[in-house]
FIZA-861804 format. One record per atom (N, C-alpha, C): x, y, z. Coordinates in steps of 0.1 Angstrom, whole numbers, padded with zeros to 4 digits, always signed. Layout:
BEGIN
XYZ/...
END
This chain:
BEGIN
-0040+2183-1245/-0040+2189-1233/-0024+2192-1228/-0020+2203-1222/-0009+2201-1215/-0008+2191-1202/+0005+2192-1197/+0007+2186-1186/-0001+2194-1175/-0006+2184-1166/-0014+2190-1152/-0023+2198-1158/-0032+2196-1165/-0044+2208-1167/-0053+2208-1157/-0060+2216-1153/-0072+2220-1144/-0082+2207-1146/-0090+2202-1136/-0097+2191-1138/-0112+2198-1145/-0113+2207-1152/-0127+2211-1157/-0135+2202-1164/-0148+2204-1169/-0159+2198-1175/-0153+2197-1191/-0145+2206-1197/-0142+2207-1205/-0131+2196-1210/-0119+2197-1199/-0108+2189-1200/-0107+2174-1199/-0121+2171-1192/-0128+2156-1187/-0134+2151-1199/-0136+2160-1208/-0143+2151-1220/-0131+2147-1229/-0123+2155-1230/-0112+2151-1237/-0105+2139-1234/-0105+2132-1221/-0098+2119-1218/-0107+2109-1221/-0101+2093-1224/-0109+2082-1224/-0118+2079-1214/-0131+2076-1218/-0140+2071-1205/-0145+2058-1208/-0151+2052-1198/-0160+2041-1200/-0172+2040-1192/-0183+2036-1199/-0198+2037-1196/-0202+2024-1193/-0208+2017-1180/-0211+2006-1184/-0226+2007-1177/-0233+2016-1173/-0247+2018-1168/-0253+2031-1175/-0261+2026-1189/-0266+2037-1198/-0277+2034-1205/-0290+2040-1203/-0302+2032-1209/-0306+2039-1221/-0308+2031-1232/-0309+2037-1245/-0321+2049-1244/-0335+2043-1239/-0344+2049-1238/-0345+2064-1228/-0334+2064-1219/-0332+2076-1214/-0320+2085-1219/-0317+2085-1229/-0305+2091-1235/-0313+2101-1249/-0323+2100-1250/-0325+2104-1263/-0323+2124-1264/-0321+2128-1277/-0321+2143-1278/-0332+2147-1276/-0338+2157-1270/-0351+2164-1268/-0356+2166-1283/-0349+2172-1291/-0352+2173-1302/-0356+2163-1313/-0348+2152-1308/-0353+2138-1315/-0366+2133-1306/-0370+2133-1297/-0381+2131-1295/-0395+2138-1300/-0391+2151-1300/-0402+2159-1308/-0404+2155-1323/-0393+2151-1327/-0393+2152-1343/-0398+2135-1345/-0396+2125-1337/-0401+2111-1336/-0416+2113-1336/-0421+2119-1324/-0433+2121-1322/-0441+2125-1332/-0436+2135-1340/-0444+2142-1351/-0444+2132-1363/-0434+2121-1364/-0434+2113-1375/-0444+2099-1377/-0443+2097-1361/-0455+2088-1358/-0468+2088-1352/-0470+2102-1350/-0483+2107-1349/-0485+2104-1333/-0476+2105-1326/-0474+2103-1309/-0480+2117-1305/-0492+2117-1297/-0498+2131-1294/-0499+2132-1278/-0488+2127-1270/-0490+2125-1254/-0480+2134-1247/-0469+2139-1258/-0458+2148-1252/-0464+2160-1245/-0460+2162-1232/-0462+2174-1223/-0460+2189-1229/-0448+2187-1240/-0450+2202-1249/-0439+2197-1261/-0442+2203-1271/-0432+2199-1284/-0425+2212-1286/-0420+2220-1276/-0412+2232-1275/-0400+2224-1268/-0389+2222-1278/-0378+2214-1273/-0368+2220-1258/-0365+2229-1260/-0360+2233-1244/-0369+2233-1236/-0385+2234-1237/-0393+2231-1225/-0395+2218-1219/-0396+2208-1233/-0396+2193-1230/-0383+2191-1223/-0370+2198-1226/-0360+2192-1219/-0359+2198-1207/-0363+2204-1203/-0366+2209-1188/-0378+2203-1180/-0388+2198-1189/-0397+2188-1184/-0392+2176-1180/-0386+2168-1185/-0379+2156-1184/-0370+2158-1169/-0364+2167-1170/-0353+2169-1156/-0363+2168-1148/-0370+2180-1148/-0383+2183-1134/-0388+2171-1131/-0395+2162-1142/-0406+2154-1135/-0396+2141-1132/-0382+2142-1135/-0377+2129-1129/-0370+2132-1113/-0371+2147-1110/-0367+2149-1098/-0376+2147-1089/-0383+2136-1084/-0392+2133-1079/-0391+2128-1067/-0379+2124-1064/-0377+2119-1053/-0380+2100-1052/-0384+2096-1061/-0393+2082-1062/-0385+2079-1074/-0384+2066-1074/-0378+2056-1087/-0389+2054-1090/-0400+2049-1089/-0415+2047-1095/-0419+2062-1102/-0420+2072-1098/-0422+2083-1103/-0416+2086-1114/-0401+2085-1109/-0387+2085-1120/-0391+2077-1133/-0397+2064-1131/-0396+2057-1141/-0410+2061-1150/-0419+2070-1145/-0430+2074-1154/-0424+2081-1167/-0412+2087-1166/-0413+2095-1177/-0407+2087-1189/-0402+2075-1186/-0402+2065-1202/-0414+2063-1209/-0422+2065-1203/-0436+2064-1211/-0434+2072-1225/-0429+2087-1226/-0429+2092-1236/-0417+2087-1246/-0402+2086-1239/-0393+2080-1249/-0395+2069-1257/-0402+2059-1247/-0404+2045-1251/-0418+2048-1263/-0425+2054-1261/-0437+2058-1269/-0431+2062-1285/-0417+2071-1285/-0418+2074-1300/-0406+2064-1306/-0404+2054-1297/-0394+2046-1303/-0399+2031-1307/-0410+2032-1317/-0417+2019-1317/-0418+2016-1332/-0409+2020-1337/-0405+2018-1356/-0391+2013-1353/-0388+2008-1364/-0373+2004-1367/-0366+2015-1370/-0371+2025-1380/-0365+2035-1381/-0360+2044-1369/-0369+2046-1359/-0368+2055-1346/-0358+2045-1337/-0356+2034-1339/-0346+2027-1330/-0335+2031-1336/-0328+2028-1349/-0320+2030-1356/-0314+2045-1352/-0324+2056-1356/-0317+2069-1352/-0314+2069-1340/-0322+2067-1329/-0320+2064-1312/-0304+2062-1310/-0302+2050-1317/-0290+2041-1311/-0277+2051-1320/-0277+2051-1334/-0266+2064-1336/-0264+2076-1333/-0276+2082-1327/-0273+2093-1322/-0266+2090-1309/-0269+2080-1301/-0263+2075-1290/-0250+2074-1291/-0245+2066-1300/-0230+2064-1303/-0222+2078-1306/-0230+2087-1313/-0224+2101-1315/-0225+2108-1302/-0232+2109-1295/-0233+2117-1284/-0220+2113-1274/-0222+2099-1269/-0213+2094-1261/-0199+2097-1264/-0197+2091-1281/-0183+2097-1284/-0176+2110-1283/-0188+2121-1286/-0185+2133-1286/-0182+2137-1268/-0187+2130-1259/-0181+2132-1245/-0166+2122-1241/-0162+2117-1255/-0149+2111-1249/-0150+2097-1244/-0160+2090-1244/-0164+2075-1241/-0156+2067-1253/-0148+2058-1251/-0143+2047-1259/-0150+2037-1258/-0153+2034-1247/-0163+2020-1246/-0175+2022-1238/-0188+2016-1245/-0199+2018-1235/-0205+2004-1236/-0212+2003-1224/-0224+1993-1227/-0240+2000-1222/-0246+1997-1230/-0261+2007-1236/-0270+1995-1232/-0282+1998-1226/-0290+1988-1220/-0303+1994-1227/-0311+1984-1229/-0326+1987-1232/-0335+1977-1230/-0346+1977-1234/-0356+1962-1229/-0365+1963-1241/-0362+1953-1248/-0366+1951-1262/-0383+1948-1260/-0387+1942-1250/-0399+1942-1250/-0410+1955-1247/-0402+1966-1247/-0410+1979-1246/-0411+1985-1257/-0406+1979-1272/-0407+1985-1285/-0414+1976-1291/-0423+1968-1286/-0430+1957-1296/-0446+1964-1294/-0451+1977-1293/-0464+1981-1296/-0472+1980-1308/-0460+1986-1318/-0467+1985-1329/-0462+1974-1341/-0460+1961-1334/-0456+1949-1341/-0445+1946-1345/-0436+1952-1337/-0420+1949-1339/-0421+1934-1332/-0411+1926-1336/-0406+1913-1329/-0396+1917-1324/-0393+1907-1314/-0381+1910-1301/-0369+1909-1309/-0368+1901-1320/-0356+1901-1328/-0356+1914-1336/-0365+1918-1341/-0362+1930-1350/-0357+1943-1343/-0364+1941-1330/-0357+1955-1322/-0344+1956-1320/-0337+1943-1319/-0321+1943-1314/-0316+1943-1325/-0322+1938-1338/-0312+1940-1348/-0315+1956-1355/-0326+1964-1351/-0326+1976-1356/-0319+1986-1346/-0316+1984-1334/-0309+1989-1324/-0295+1987-1329/-0290+1974-1332/-0277+1973-1334/-0273+1978-1348/-0284+1978-1360/-0282+1985-1371/-0275+2003-1366/-0285+2008-1358/-0283+2020-1353/-0272+2023-1347/-0264+2017-1338/-0251+2016-1332/-0241+2012-1344/-0242+2003-1353/-0233+2004-1362/-0229+2016-1371/-0240+2022-1377/-0244+2036-1383/-0237+2045-1372/-0239+2046-1361/-0231+2057-1350/-0218+2054-1353/-0211+2044-1350/-0198+2039-1349/-0191+2044-1362/-0196+2041-1372/-0191+2045-1383/-0188+2060-1386/-0203+2069-1381/-0199+2082-1383/-0190+2088-1373/-0187+2086-1364/-0177+2085-1353/-0163+2086-1361/-0164+2075-1363/-0150+2070-1369/-0147+2079-1382/-0158+2086-1388/-0153+2096-1399/-0149+2107-1396/-0155+2112-1382/-0148+2125-1376/-0133+2120-1367/-0128+2109-1366/-0115+2109-1363/-0117+2104-1348/-0127+2099-1343/-0128+2094-1330/-0132+2080-1331/-0133+2069-1320/-0135+2056-1319/-0141+2055-1307/-0153+2046-1310/-0160+2043-1295/-0164+2025-1303/-0163+2019-1289/-0168+2003-1292/-0182+2003-1283/-0196+1998-1287/-0208+1999-1280/-0209+1980-1282/-0211+1978-1270/-0220+1965-1266/-0233+1968-1261/-0247+1960-1262/-0256+1961-1257/-0262+1952-1245/-0268+1959-1236/-0274+1946-1227/-0286+1948-1228/-0294+1935-1231/-0310+1934-1230/-0314+1933-1215/-0324+1942-1213/-0332+1941-1201/-0343+1936-1203/-0347+1930-1192/-0363+1922-1188/-0367+1932-1179/-0380+1935-1179/-0386+1943-1171/-0390+1936-1160/-0388+1938-1146/-0388+1930-1135/-0403+1924-1132/-0410+1935-1133/-0426+1935-1132/-0435+1927-1140/-0428+1922-1153/-0436+1914-1163/-0428+1900-1160/-0433+1890-1169/-0430+1877-1167/-0424+1873-1184/-0414+1880-1190/-0406+1877-1201/-0390+1876-1196/-0387+1874-1187/-0371+1872-1184/-0366+1864-1191/-0369+1852-1188/-0363+1838-1197/-0364+1842-1211/-0375+1846-1217/-0377+1850-1233/-0365+1857-1236/-0362+1871-1229/-0355+1880-1229/-0339+1872-1230/-0338+1868-1220/-0324+1861-1217/-0322+1852-1228/-0329+1847-1235/-0329+1835-1250/-0324+1846-1258/-0333+1857-1262/-0326+1863-1272/-0311+1873-1272/-0308+1877-1257/-0295+1878-1254/-0284+1869-1259/-0288+1855-1253/-0277+1845-1258/-0275+1845-1275/-0289+1845-1277/-0286+1841-1293/-0279+1856-1303/-0279+1866-1295/-0273+1877-1302/-0262+1879-1297/-0255+1873-1289/-0243+1875-1278/-0234+1879-1291/-0229+1875-1302/-0223+1872-1310/-0227+1884-1323/-0236+1890-1320/-0242+1902-1329/-0241+1915-1320/-0237+1917-1311/-0235+1929-1304/-0240+1930-1293/-0247+1921-1289/-0252+1919-1273/-0241+1915-1263/-0238+1924-1255/-0224+1915-1240/-0233+1912-1230/-0247+1912-1227/-0252+1907-1216/-0266+1911-1214/-0271+1906-1201/-0284+1906-1199/-0284+1917-1186/-0299+1918-1181/-0301+1927-1170/-0315+1928-1168/-0320+1929-1156/-0335+1931-1151/-0335+1944-1148/-0346+1951-1149/-0348+1967-1147/-0362+1967-1142/-0367+1983-1137/-0377+1984-1134/-0379+1986-1119/-0393+1984-1116/-0392+1990-1098/-0386+1978-1090/-0378+1980-1078/-0374+1970-1071/-0385+1967-1061/-0390+1971-1056/-0402+1968-1042/-0414+1959-1050/-0412+1948-1044/-0422+1940-1048/-0416+1930-1059/-0408+1930-1063/-0401+1924-1078/-0388+1920-1075/-0384+1912-1063/-0372+1906-1060/-0362+1898-1073/-0353+1900-1073/-0345+1892-1085/-0348+1880-1086/-0351+1871-1074/-0352+1858-1071/-0365+1856-1083/-0370+1863-1085/-0385+1862-1092/-0382+1856-1109/-0369+1862-1111/-0364+1856-1127/-0351+1844-1124/-0355+1838-1114/-0342+1826-1112/-0340+1817-1127/-0349+1815-1131/-0350+1804-1143/-0341+1812-1154/-0341+1826-1156/-0339+1832-1167/-0321+1833-1163/-0319+1837-1148/-0302+1839-1148/-0297+1822-1148/-0306+1814-1142/-0298+1798-1146/-0296+1797-1158/-0305+1798-1166/-0304+1798-1182/-0290+1807-1188/-0289+1816-1179/-0277+1826-1187/-0265+1820-1181/-0263+1816-1169/-0252+1811-1166/-0247+1798-1172/-0259+1787-1176/-0254+1775-1183/-0248+1780-1197/-0252+1788-1200/-0250+1793-1214/-0237+1805-1213/-0230+1803-1204/-0217+1811-1199/-0221+1826-1204/-0231+1833-1205/-0236+1844-1207/-0231+1858-1197/-0230+1869-1200/-0227+1877-1186/-0241+1886-1184/-0241+1887-1172/-0253+1895-1166/-0249+1904-1154/-0257+1915-1154/-0256+1926-1143/-0272+1925-1138/-0274+1933-1125/-0288+1933-1120/-0291+1945-1115/-0300+1950-1115/-0303+1965-1108/-0309+1960-1093/-0298+1964-1084/-0303+1960-1070/-0295+1968-1061/-0304+1971-1053/-0296+1983-1041/-0299+1995-1041/-0309+2000-1053/-0312+2013-1057/-0325+2018-1048/-0332+2011-1046/-0347+2013-1040/-0351+2002-1028/-0343+1993-1030/-0351+1985-1018/-0343+1978-1008/-0328+1983-1009/-0318+1982-0997/-0313+1967-0997/-0304+1962-0987/-0295+1953-0986/-0302+1937-0989/-0313+1937-0986/-0320+1923-0994/-0318+1919-1008/-0320+1931-1015/-0320+1929-1030/-0305+1928-1034/-0297+1933-1029/-0281+1930-1030/-0276+1917-1026/-0282+1910-1020/-0278+1897-1012/-0284+1888-1021/-0298+1889-1028/-0308+1882-1034/-0297+1879-1048/-0294+1894-1055/-0288+1896-1066/-0274+1886-1067/-0267+1885-1059/-0252+1880-1060/-0254+1866-1055/-0260+1863-1041/-0261+1849-1037/-0267+1839-1043/-0283+1843-1048/-0292+1836-1053/-0290+1835-1069/-0290+1847-1073/-0289+1848-1086/-0274+1849-1096/-0267+1853-1088/-0250+1852-1093/-0246+1864-1104/-0250+1874-1099/-0248+1886-1106/-0232+1891-1105/-0229+1892-1120/-0215+1898-1119/-0212+1909-1114/-0224+1920-1119/-0220+1935-1113/-0234+1938-1108/-0235+1951-1100/-0246+1952-1094/-0251+1970-1102/-0263+1970-1105/-0267+1983-1110/-0270+1989-1097/-0264+2003-1097/-0264+2010-1089/-0259+2004-1071/-0265+1998-1069/-0259+1990-1054/-0257+2003-1043/-0263+2013-1043/-0257+2023-1033/-0260+2019-1020/-0273+2008-1017/-0275+2002-1005/-0267+1996-0998/-0255+1990-1005/-0246+1983-0995/-0236+1992-0990/-0240+2004-0987/-0235+2014-0977/-0240+2014-0964/-0253+2004-0963/-0261+2000-0951/-0255+1992-0942/-0244+1982-0948/-0235+1974-0941/-0222+1977-0938/-0222+1991-0938/-0210+1998-0934/-0210+2007-0922/-0203+2003-0912/-0205+2012-0898/-0192+2018-0896/-0195+2033-0891/-0180+2038-0888/-0182+2044-0871/-0171+2041-0864/-0173+2048-0851/-0166+2063-0851/-0172+2068-0838/-0168+2080-0835/-0155+2086-0842/-0147+2078-0839/-0129+2079-0846/-0129+2080-0857/-0137+2074-0865/-0137+2072-0880/-0133+2058-0887/-0133+2049-0874/-0129+2034-0877/-0141+2030-0884/-0136+2021-0896/-0149+2018-0903/-0150+2003-0904/-0160+1995-0899/-0164+1983-0901/-0173+1977-0912/-0167+1970-0919/-0176+1961-0929/-0186+1951-0926/-0198+1951-0925/-0204+1939-0924/-0199+1927-0937/-0208+1917-0931/-0205+1904-0939/-0206+1905-0954/-0219+1913-0960/-0222+1914-0972/-0213+1926-0980/-0211+1937-0976/-0203+1944-0978/-0188+1941-0980/-0185+1933-0971/-0169+1925-0975/-0167+1918-0982/-0181+1909-0985/-0180+1900-0996/-0179+1910-1012/-0187+1918-1012/-0186+1928-1024/-0172+1934-1027/-0167+1935-1014/-0155+1944-1017/-0144+1931-1020/-0144+1922-1013/-0133+1908-1019/-0134+1903-1028/-0150+1904-1033/-0147+1897-1048/-0148+1905-1057/-0145+1920-1055/-0144+1929-1066/-0157+1930-1074/-0167+1927-1069/-0178+1929-1078/-0183+1944-1078/-0180+1947-1091/-0183+1961-1099/-0199+1968-1092/-0196+1978-1090/-0209+1984-1086/-0210+2001-1096/-0221+1998-1105/-0223+2006-1116/-0229+2018-1108/-0226+2027-1103/-0232+2039-1097/-0233+2051-1105/-0244+2060-1104/-0252+2069-1112/-0257+2079-1102/-0245+2087-1099/-0248+2100-1086/-0260+2103-1089/-0261+2113-1103/-0272+2121-1104/-0288+2117-1102/-0285+2105-1108/-0297+2096-1109/-0301+2093-1096/-0293+2087-1087/-0295+2085-1075/-0297+2094-1066/-0296+2108-1068/-0305+2119-1061/-0316+2121-1065/-0320+2119-1076/-0331+2120-1085/-0342+2108-1079/-0338+2096-1078/-0348+2087-1072/-0352+2089-1058/-0340+2093-1053/-0342+2095-1035/-0334+2082-1028/-0326+2079-1036/-0317+2068-1032/-0306+2075-1024/-0306+2087-1024/-0293+2096-1016/-0299+2109-1017/-0296+2116-1008/-0299+2130-1008/-0294+2140-1013/-0278+2138-1018/-0270+2149-1026/-0258+2141-1030/-0258+2149-1037/-0239+2142-1046/-0229+2141-1037/-0231+2154-1023/-0221+2155-1016/-0222+2141-1004/-0233+2138-1004/-0237+2124-0995/-0240+2113-1000/-0237+2112-1015/-0234+2099-1020/-0226+2089-1014/-0229+2079-1014/-0220+2068-1008/-0208+2064-1017/-0205+2069-1025/-0199+2067-1038/-0183+2071-1029/-0181+2085-1027/-0170+2090-1017/-0165+2079-1008/-0172+2075-0997/-0172+2063-0989/-0166+2052-0996/-0172+2047-1004/-0166+2034-1012/-0157+2033-1020/-0152+2047-1029/-0143+2045-1034/-0127+2046-1025/-0130+2053-1015/-0123+2056-1000/-0118+2036-0999/-0126+2034-0997/-0126+2021-0992/-0121+2008-1002/-0121+2013-1018/-0114+2008-1027/-0126+1994-1031/-0137+1995-1029/-0148+1990-1038/-0144+1990-1054/-0148+1980-1061/-0146+1983-1072/-0161+1990-1078/-0157+2005-1080/-0167+2016-1079/-0166+2020-1095/-0177+2023-1102/-0178+2026-1114/-0185+2039-1117/-0183+2050-1125/-0193+2062-1125/-0199+2063-1139/-0215+2064-1139/-0223+2062-1147/-0233+2073-1150/-0238+2073-1161/-0251+2084-1165/-0266+2079-1158/-0268+2065-1162/-0281+2061-1161/-0292+2063-1171/-0295+2076-1170/-0301+2084-1180/-0298+2098-1183/-0294+2098-1195/-0288+2113-1196/-0299+2124-1197/-0312+2118-1208/-0317+2132-1207/-0325+2132-1194/-0330+2123-1186/-0338+2130-1174/-0329+2135-1166/-0315+2132-1164/-0307+2139-1155/-0296+2148-1158/-0300+2153-1172/-0292+2163-1180/-0278+2160-1177/-0273+2149-1179/-0259+2148-1175/-0251+2139-1186/-0236+2141-1184/-0230+2133-1194/-0219+2126-1181/-0213+2115-1189/-0202+2108-1179/-0192+2117-1175/-0190+2130-1183/-0181+2140-1177/-0185+2149-1170/-0199+2152-1169/-0204+2158-1160/-0206+2154-1147/-0207+2141-1147/-0210+2130-1136/-0194+2134-1126/-0184+2132-1136/-0170+2132-1127/-0168+2148-1122/-0173+2159-1131/-0171+2169-1126/-0177+2175-1114/-0189+2170-1113/-0197+2169-1102/-0189+2161-1089/-0187+2151-1089/-0176+2143-1081/-0165+2149-1076/-0157+2157-1087/-0145+2161-1084/-0149+2171-1075/-0157+2183-1078/-0162+2191-1070/-0167+2188-1052/-0174+2179-1052/-0176+2176-1039/-0165+2167-1033/-0160+2158-1040/-0149+2149-1031/-0134+2154-1034/-0132+2165-1042/-0119+2170-1045/-0110+2158-1051/-0117+2151-1060/-0111+2140-1069/-0099+2149-1079/-0090+2143-1083/-0082+2146-1092/-0080+2137-1107/-0072+2136-1116/-0069+2131-1128/-0066+2115-1124/-0061+2110-1111/-0055+2102-1106/-0069+2095-1104/-0079+2097-1095/-0094+2091-1093/-0100+2090-1105/-0100+2100-1116/-0109+2100-1129/-0104+2085-1133/-0092+2085-1138/-0083+2068-1142/-0085+2060-1133/-0086+2060-1121/-0090+2049-1115/-0106+2044-1117/-0115+2053-1117/-0129+2047-1120/-0129+2042-1136/-0119+2050-1143/-0121+2043-1157/-0117+2030-1159/-0104+2028-1151/-0098+2018-1152/-0106+2004-1145/-0111+2009-1134/-0125+1999-1127/-0135+1997-1139/-0142+2005-1145/-0148+2001-1156/-0146+1992-1166/-0134+1995-1171/-0129+1987-1184/-0129+1976-1176/-0120+1972-1166/-0119+1957-1161/-0130+1949-1158/-0143+1956-1156/-0155+1950-1156/-0165+1949-1167/-0158+1955-1176/-0166+1954-1189/-0173+1939-1194/-0182+1937-1201/-0189+1923-1206/-0182+1925-1220/-0166+1922-1219/-0163+1921-1233/-0150+1913-1229/-0144+1905-1240/-0135+1896-1237/-0121+1902-1232/-0112+1895-1226/-0100+1897-1219/-0092+1906-1230/-0089+1901-1240/-0079+1905-1246/-0082+1919-1254/-0096+1922-1256/-0098+1936-1261/-0102+1946-1249/-0105+1941-1238/-0104+1949-1225/-0088+1951-1225/-0081+1945-1225/-0067+1946-1224/-0062+1957-1235/-0065+1955-1246/-0061+1965-1257/-0064+1978-1254/-0076+1981-1249/-0083+1994-1246/-0077+1999-1232/-0074+1990-1223/-0066+1995-1213/-0054+2003-1217/-0044+1991-1224/-0030+1996-1226/-0031+2005-1235/-0037+2007-1249/-0037+2015-1259/-0045+2027-1260/-0054+2027-1252/-0063+2039-1251/-0066+2047-1239/-0066+2037-1229/-0070+2044-1217/-0056+2051-1209/-0046+2043-1207/-0036+2044-1200/-0027+2055-1210/-0025+2055-1221/-0018+2067-1225/-0028+2081-1228/-0038+2078-1228/-0047+2088-1225/-0049+2095-1214/-0041+2093-1202/-0041+2096-1189/-0027+2100-1184/-0018+2095-1194/-0004+2096-1191/+0004+2107-1188/+0000+2118-1194/+0007+2130-1190/-0001+2139-1180/-0013+2132-1174/-0024+2138-1166/-0021+2134-1151/-0013+2122-1148/-0015+2118-1135/-0001+2113-1132/+0002+2114-1118/+0013+2111-1110/+0015+2095-1107/
END
């Protein structure tokens, strides 16, 4: 691109970006869903017309409720029950992210959701990793490079967190970057899984926790102070601990100040947060205030299929609403790379040799 190009969606796609919060089963291509359903005999899709199915996922997710939003995953998980399907979905995920300019991604999934047809947890992890290996190979053949680590999720409404944490530790030298808990927050606080988090800490393993999306400050406090979360998935409710005076003076509560002072990363997903009712609109998303106050904010997709988004489109939407420029996109990207569950040397290599050069002619 020339120097000082406009911050358009097309131009944003061309700069290096980092993605920390993206669900594998929330990012399938609609045509892949239809083809996999036909291959395994899955008959529950609302439609097999690809454009209509794409529209259905988006509209079904626009419910304003996290619980209703999560119901759309019955169909994506339903067609991901074989090794072949998992390999294909992961390979296509790598291709799609690279095409959007993502140079490093942590893609998460819950192995326990893909064992309905007899796969073991280990077989699920190995199939997904094989898919990412294949996808990164295809990407390299086209002259792009992407590095992908996976996060293994345990569903917080189930009782398999310690089992999944053990799998994450066993496969951490084979592509697994860390652990997470996902699913409905209300009624399933992070502390229900304390044994898993203690096991991870004693094994020097990384983990993030979905918190502050649908339940508020208590879930953030528990995730950090009881469970020891390194990052917060979403974390939008932290804004409830920030007060503003009529003259614009901002006061941080004890928890908000702790999160900012400790540089605890917030994995924010603007479009998804609107869909689940965590915020009313992109314009009202707390990312604007939190970025201005210099919290460690990162920009993510959550579920690309359900939200009809990419990292680039999320940046474009934020730029429209908050007037962000290239300096801001670079800042968010560096925040994400600094917060990745990747060893320091490789983080530094990507920052100095990929990300900073990619923005050198765009920022002041």
